[in-house]
C-alpha positions, 0 to 999 in steps of 0.5 A: 305825259310827253312833250316836245320843243315845238309845244314849249315854243307854242306856249312861251307867250303863256309862260308868265301865266303858267308859272303863277298858276303853278307857283302856290302848289309848288312852293307848299309842295317845296316847303313841306319837302324842306321842313320834313327834311330839316326835322330828319337832319336836325340834331336832337338833344331835347326835341325842342329845336326839332319842334320848333321847325316850322314853314310859312308862305308868303305868297310869292315865297315859302320860308322854312326856319325856327324862332328858337334863339339857339338855332343859328349856333346849331347850324353854323357853329360858334368859336371852337365849336363845329356847327351841325347844319340841318337847314342848308343841307335840307336845302340842297339835298332836295334842290335836284328834286325840287327843280325837276318838280317845277319843271314837271308841273310846268308841262303838266299845265301846259298839257292840260291848259 
């Protein structure tokens, strides 16, 4: 797939509709990616925290998290005990990859229409 500056200019007016079209698939793929890596990075003792990491789609955003009461203490730490972050790194490690994915999806939509 190739594109150039002229093609981007030609689709300038279509950006809102293009973004609207690619957003649902992008959010799902981003959520799956972050959830997978959060589970991979999650400290493991009983498996309860890892098993509770889920994702939920709210239409305009995807949320990855857990409802386990102690999750915040694991992520951020408590007085005298350092945290073992797993959610923030899952996002940070994928930021560039997901930005690239969104760009590719937008360009694909421009090319295919």
